[in-house]
C-alpha positions as CSV (number, residue, x, y, z in Angstrom):
1,X,18.7,3.4,-5.9
2,X,22.3,4.3,-5.1
3,X,21.8,7.9,-6.2
4,X,18.6,8.1,-4.2
5,X,20.5,6.7,-1.1
6,X,23.2,9.4,-1.5
7,X,20.5,12.1,-1.6
8,X,18.7,10.8,1.5
9,X,22.0,10.3,3.3
10,X,22.8,14.0,2.9
11,X,19.4,14.8,4.2
12,X,19.7,12.5,7.1
13,X,23.1,14.0,8.1
14,X,21.4,17.4,8.3
15,X,18.3,16.4,10.1
16,X,19.7,15.6,13.5
17,X,17.0,12.9,14.0
18,X,18.4,10.0,15.9
19,X,15.4,7.8,15.0
20,X,16.7,7.6,11.4
21,X,19.6,5.4,12.8
22,X,17.0,2.5,12.9
23,X,16.8,2.4,9.1
24,X,19.4,3.5,6.6
25,X,18.3,5.7,3.6
26,X,18.7,2.7,1.2
27,X,16.5,0.5,3.4
28,X,13.9,3.3,3.7
29,X,13.7,3.6,-0.1
30,X,13.5,-0.2,-0.5
31,X,10.6,-0.4,2.0
32,X,8.7,2.4,0.3
33,X,9.1,0.8,-3.2
34,X,8.1,-2.6,-1.8
35,X,5.0,-1.2,-0.2
36,X,4.2,0.7,-3.4
37,X,4.5,-2.4,-5.7
38,X,2.5,-4.6,-3.3
39,X,-0.2,-2.0,-3.0
40,X,-0.3,-1.4,-6.7
41,X,-0.7,-5.1,-7.7
42,X,-2.7,-6.6,-4.8
43,X,-6.5,-6.7,-5.3
44,X,-7.2,-5.8,-1.7
45,X,-6.1,-2.9,0.6
46,X,-3.0,-3.9,2.5
47,X,-1.8,-2.8,6.0
48,X,-0.9,0.9,6.0
49,X,2.7,1.9,6.1
50,X,2.3,5.3,7.7
51,X,5.6,5.2,9.5
52,X,7.5,4.7,6.3
53,X,5.4,7.5,4.6
54,X,6.1,9.9,7.5
55,X,9.9,9.1,7.4
56,X,10.1,9.7,3.6
57,X,8.1,12.9,3.8
58,X,10.4,14.2,6.6
59,X,13.5,13.3,4.6
60,X,12.1,15.0,1.5
61,X,11.6,18.2,3.5
62,X,15.3,18.1,4.6
63,X,16.4,17.3,1.1
64,X,14.5,20.4,-0.2
65,X,16.1,22.5,2.4
66,X,19.6,21.3,1.5
67,X,19.0,22.0,-2.2
68,X,18.1,25.6,-1.3
69,X,21.7,26.1,-0.2
70,X,23.3,24.7,-3.4
71,X,24.5,27.2,-6.0
72,X,22.3,27.6,-9.1
73,X,23.6,25.8,-12.1
74,X,25.3,23.1,-10.0
75,X,25.0,19.8,-11.9
76,X,24.8,17.9,-8.6
77,X,21.7,19.9,-7.7
78,X,20.0,19.0,-10.9
79,X,20.6,15.3,-10.4
80,X,19.4,15.5,-6.8
81,X,16.3,17.3,-8.0
82,X,15.4,14.5,-10.4
83,X,15.9,12.0,-7.6
84,X,13.6,14.0,-5.3
85,X,11.0,14.0,-8.0
86,X,11.3,10.2,-8.5
87,X,10.8,9.6,-4.7
88,X,7.8,12.0,-4.7
89,X,6.3,10.0,-7.6
90,X,6.6,6.7,-5.8
91,X,5.1,8.2,-2.6
92,X,2.2,9.8,-4.5
93,X,1.5,6.7,-6.5
94,X,1.4,4.6,-3.3
95,X,-1.0,6.9,-1.6
96,X,-3.1,7.3,-4.7
97,X,-3.5,3.5,-5.1
98,X,-4.7,3.2,-1.5
99,X,-7.3,6.0,-1.9
100,X,-8.6,4.4,-5.1
101,X,-9.1,1.1,-3.3
102,X,-10.8,2.9,-0.4
103,X,-13.2,4.6,-2.8
104,X,-13.9,1.3,-4.7
105,X,-14.3,-1.0,-1.6
106,X,-15.2,1.5,1.1
107,X,-17.9,-0.6,3.0
108,X,-15.6,-3.7,3.1
109,X,-12.6,-1.6,4.1
110,X,-14.4,0.0,7.0
111,X,-15.9,-3.3,8.1
112,X,-12.5,-5.0,8.1
113,X,-10.9,-2.1,10.0
114,X,-13.6,-2.0,12.6
115,X,-13.7,-5.7,13.2
116,X,-9.9,-6.2,13.6
117,X,-8.8,-7.4,17.1
118,X,-6.9,-5.1,19.5
119,X,-3.2,-5.3,18.8
120,X,-3.7,-6.4,15.1
121,X,-2.0,-4.1,12.5
122,X,-4.3,-1.3,11.2
123,X,-5.3,-1.4,7.6
124,X,-6.1,2.4,7.6
125,X,-4.2,5.3,8.9
126,X,-6.3,7.8,11.0
127,X,-6.5,10.1,7.9
128,X,-7.6,7.2,5.6
129,X,-10.2,6.1,8.2
130,X,-11.7,9.5,8.4
131,X,-11.7,9.8,4.6
132,X,-13.4,6.4,4.2
133,X,-16.2,7.3,6.7
134,X,-16.7,10.7,5.0
135,X,-16.8,9.1,1.6
136,X,-19.4,6.6,2.8
137,X,-21.5,9.3,4.4
138,X,-21.3,11.5,1.3
139,X,-22.3,8.6,-1.0
140,X,-25.3,7.7,1.1
141,X,-26.4,11.4,1.2
142,X,-26.1,11.7,-2.5
143,X,-28.1,8.5,-3.2
144,X,-30.8,9.7,-0.8
145,X,-31.1,13.1,-2.4
146,X,-31.0,11.9,-6.0
147,X,-32.9,8.6,-5.9
148,X,-33.9,7.0,-2.6
149,X,-36.2,9.7,-1.4
150,X,-38.3,9.3,-4.5
151,X,-38.8,5.6,-3.9
152,X,-41.3,3.7,-1.7
153,X,-40.4,3.8,2.0
154,X,-39.4,0.1,2.1
155,X,-36.8,0.8,-0.6
156,X,-35.3,4.0,0.9
157,X,-32.4,2.2,2.6
158,X,-29.3,0.8,1.0
159,X,-26.9,-1.9,2.2
160,X,-23.5,-0.9,0.8
161,X,-21.9,-4.2,1.8
162,X,-24.2,-5.9,-0.6
163,X,-24.2,-3.3,-3.3
164,X,-20.4,-2.7,-3.5
165,X,-18.4,-5.7,-4.8
166,X,-15.6,-7.1,-2.7
167,X,-12.0,-7.3,-3.8
168,X,-11.4,-10.4,-5.9
169,X,-8.9,-12.4,-3.8
170,X,-8.9,-15.2,-6.4
171,X,-7.3,-13.0,-9.1
172,X,-3.8,-14.0,-10.2
173,X,-0.7,-11.9,-9.4
174,X,3.0,-12.1,-10.3
175,X,5.4,-12.4,-7.4
176,X,9.1,-12.8,-6.6
177,X,10.2,-14.9,-3.6
178,X,12.3,-13.2,-1.0
179,X,12.3,-15.9,1.7
180,X,12.3,-19.7,1.0
181,X,8.9,-21.2,1.4
182,X,8.0,-24.9,1.5
183,X,4.7,-26.8,0.9
184,X,2.7,-23.8,-0.1
185,X,-0.8,-25.1,-0.8
186,X,-1.7,-23.7,-4.3
187,X,-4.9,-25.6,-4.9
188,X,-7.0,-27.3,-2.1
189,X,-8.2,-30.9,-2.5
190,X,-11.5,-31.3,-4.4
191,X,-13.5,-34.2,-5.8
192,X,-11.8,-33.8,-9.1
193,X,-8.2,-33.4,-8.0
194,X,-5.8,-33.9,-5.0
195,X,-4.3,-30.9,-3.2
196,X,-1.4,-29.3,-5.0
197,X,1.5,-27.8,-3.0
198,X,4.8,-26.2,-4.2
199,X,8.1,-25.0,-2.8
200,X,9.1,-21.4,-3.5
201,X,12.8,-20.9,-4.1
202,X,14.4,-17.5,-3.2
203,X,14.6,-15.3,-6.3
204,X,12.1,-17.4,-8.3
205,X,9.1,-15.7,-9.9
206,X,5.6,-17.1,-10.1
207,X,2.1,-16.4,-11.3
208,X,-0.3,-17.5,-8.5
209,X,-3.7,-16.9,-7.0
210,X,-3.5,-13.9,-4.6
211,X,-5.6,-15.7,-1.9
212,X,-2.9,-18.4,-1.7
213,X,0.0,-16.1,-1.0
214,X,-1.7,-13.1,0.7
215,X,-0.1,-14.0,4.1
216,X,3.3,-14.1,2.5
217,X,2.8,-10.6,1.1
218,X,1.8,-9.4,4.5
219,X,4.9,-10.8,6.2
220,X,7.3,-9.8,3.4
221,X,8.2,-13.3,2.3
222,X,7.2,-12.5,-1.3
223,X,7.1,-9.3,-3.3
224,X,4.4,-8.6,-5.9
225,X,5.8,-7.4,-9.3
């Protein structure tokens, strides 16, 4: 990470963008990697991090421009090129994970995005929202042309919300605690057992049901690993 930070620092110095003062290069990388791991390991689509993506893409552009001015054969340039490739990999993997979830759960993703209250964080970027709508329309057109038009009239419609499975929020995930948490309800009270709550110590690692700690992932109190 320190080498990545050095590379981004050089790019920031040459960018002349005062907005970058709000977040250091090391913090920007940390936020991108955190968003990447959370998205990779969570069963549902998380809130989009378009601001972080845009900042990283802007910095990568400046880094590429800076490398063009370095002499060929310079060892420093080779090291920086490897770091740029690593950052691009993390960014691409993050965006790819999101697109895969949109394709897999598109009706539920669109429903959740359209039903959110004004002022609530958006789960989809404008580009992802357009992609999800187009993917749904194309899927519906394909089904109509291939199968539905050959079926009786009362069977020529399809409810994607019922046909496409929802994300399994009861699946288990590994996590590392970043902020102390107390009395986290792991299992609710049932006829067979009493409720079970735990304290989460900073730095501790756990295997827990995603539904239980989903709010903690959202507010950054825990990190999926």
